[in-house]
N, C-alpha and C positions, 0 to 999 in steps of 0.2 A: 036178542042180538040184532034182528032186522030193524027193530024200532030204534035202537041206539044208532045204527048206521044212518037211518033216515034223518034222525035229529042232527047228526053230524053234518050230513049233506045240506040240510036246511040252514045250519048255522054258518057253514063255510061261505065266504064271500065269493061272488063270481070271479072267474079268471080274469076278465077284462078289468074289473075293479082292482084286483091285485096288481096288474100291470100298470094301471094308471097311478096307483098308490106308490109304486116304485119310482115311476118317472117323475112324480111330484116331490120326491125326497131330494132336498138340496145336496145332501152328502153324496147320494148316488149320481146326481147330475154332475157334480165336480169330479167324481170318480170316472164317469164315462167320458167327460171332456178331456181329462188327463190322458186316458187311454187312447182317445182319438188323436190328440195332438202328438202323442208319442209315436203312434203308428205312422202318421203323416211325415213327421220329422225323420223317422228311421228310413222310410221309403225314399225320401229326398236324398238322404245321405248315401243310400245304396245306389241310387241312380247316378249320382256324381262319381262314386267309386267305380262303377262299371264303365261309365263314360271315359274316365281318365285311364283306366286299365287298358281299354281298347285303343284309345288315342295314342298311348305310349308304345304299345307292342304291335298293334294292328293284327293281333292273333286272337282267335276265339279260345285258344288254350288258356290264355291268361284269365279270361272270364270264367272258364271251368275251374281254374285254381282258386279264384276268388270264392266261388261257391263251395269248393272243398274245404278251404280254410274256415269259412263260416260254419259249415257243418261240424267240423272237428271242435270248434269253439263251443257250439251249442251242445254237442255230445258231452264234452268234458264238464261244462258248468251245470248241465242238467243233473249230473250225478251227485253234485254237492250243493246245488242251489237250495233245495229244501232244507237241508241240515243247517246251512248258514242262516236262512230266514228264521228257523226255529231257535237258533242259538243267540241271535242278536236282534236288536230292535229293527222291526220291519221298516219303519220310516227312515231309519239311518241307512239300511241296505238300499231302499228305493232311491233316496236322495243321492247316495254315493254312485249308484249306477247311472242316474241321469247326468250327474256332473262329469263322470268319466266319458260318457257319450258326447256331451257338449264339448269337452276338451278335445276329443278326437275330431269333431266337426271343425273346431277352430284350427286345429293342426292341419287338417286338409285344406281349409281356406287359405292359411298362410302358405302352404306348399304350392297351391295353385297361383296365388298372387305373386310369388317370387320365383316361380318356375323351378321348383325343387321337388316336383312329384316324381317318385320312382316306384317301381313295382314292389320293392321291399317295403317301402313306406305304406303302400296300399294294403299289402298282405298283413302288415302289423296292425293297421287300423281296423281291418276286418276282424282280426283275431280278438282285439281288445273290445270292440263294439259287440261282437258276438257273445263274449263272456258277460259283458255288462247287461246286455239285453236279456239273457237268461235269468240272471239274478233279479232284474227288474220285473220280469214276468212272474217269478215265484213270489216276490214280495207283494205285487198287486193282487195275485190270487189269494194270498193269505190275509190281506187287509179287507177283502170284500165282506166276510161275515161280520166285521165290526162296523160296516157302513150302513147296513139295513137291519131292521128288526128281525128277530128270529122267525116270526111267522111268515115273513116275506122272503126268507133266504132262498128257498127252492126256486121261486119265480125270478129272484135276482140272479141266481146262477144261470138260469136259462136265458134271461135277457142279456146277461154279460157274454155268454157264449155266442149268441146271435150277433151282438154288436162287434165282437171280436172277429167273427167271420166276415162281417160286412166291411169293417175297416181294413182287414187284411186284403180283400179283393178290390176295395175302392181307393185305398190310399196311394197305390202306384199311379193312379190316373193323373194327378196334378204334377207328378215328378218330371215327366218329359217336357211339358210346357214351361215349367218353372226353370228347368236347366236351360232350355232354349232362350227364354226371356232374359236370364241373367248372364248368359255367356258373353254378349257384347260388353256388358258392364265390367265383367271380370277381365276380359281381354284388354279393355281400355285402362283398367286399373293396373294391370300388369305392365302395360307399356309405359304408363306414367311413373310407376314405381321404378322401372328399370332406368328411365331417364333421370329421375331424381338420384338414384344410386350412382349413376355414371357421372353426374354433374357434382356430386358430393354435397347436395343439399339435404 
């Protein structure tokens, strides 16, 4: 038995080589890039939502309600997200979730541009994006085993968890500078849009 264990240890590649092998996989690189871009875009949307909620109400209670609505959405969708991913095509679930979140972002942009932002709209967007994000997370997790070879699956799961924690903590960093940088552009766009609307052009 000891001899068999020693042979297995000698045959097993070093941990660093496993990590490098995962990072060299084009499929895993695309998978990690998609998760990173999704985390950054979601953080940007959340920053805009919180900014608008406080700008409208001037109350921290509204920010708390935004968090509460997001928690309820995540709680509800987490109960059925796995069942939906198992029952339907995972790529279809992932694509639908991303499209829903993109439509919510465009809706928020339209409301800001034409000065139609309301707390009800914000809460609705938070609810829908929370539901979509939970389905997106379940679909991404289910697609990981098909992305890497079986012998690298455990290391891929570990690497994916580490990257998830990194992007969860690092993705809010560009949110505030981006909102501050784009705020004058949005304000000028709103002003020009109102002028065109009033002039009938």
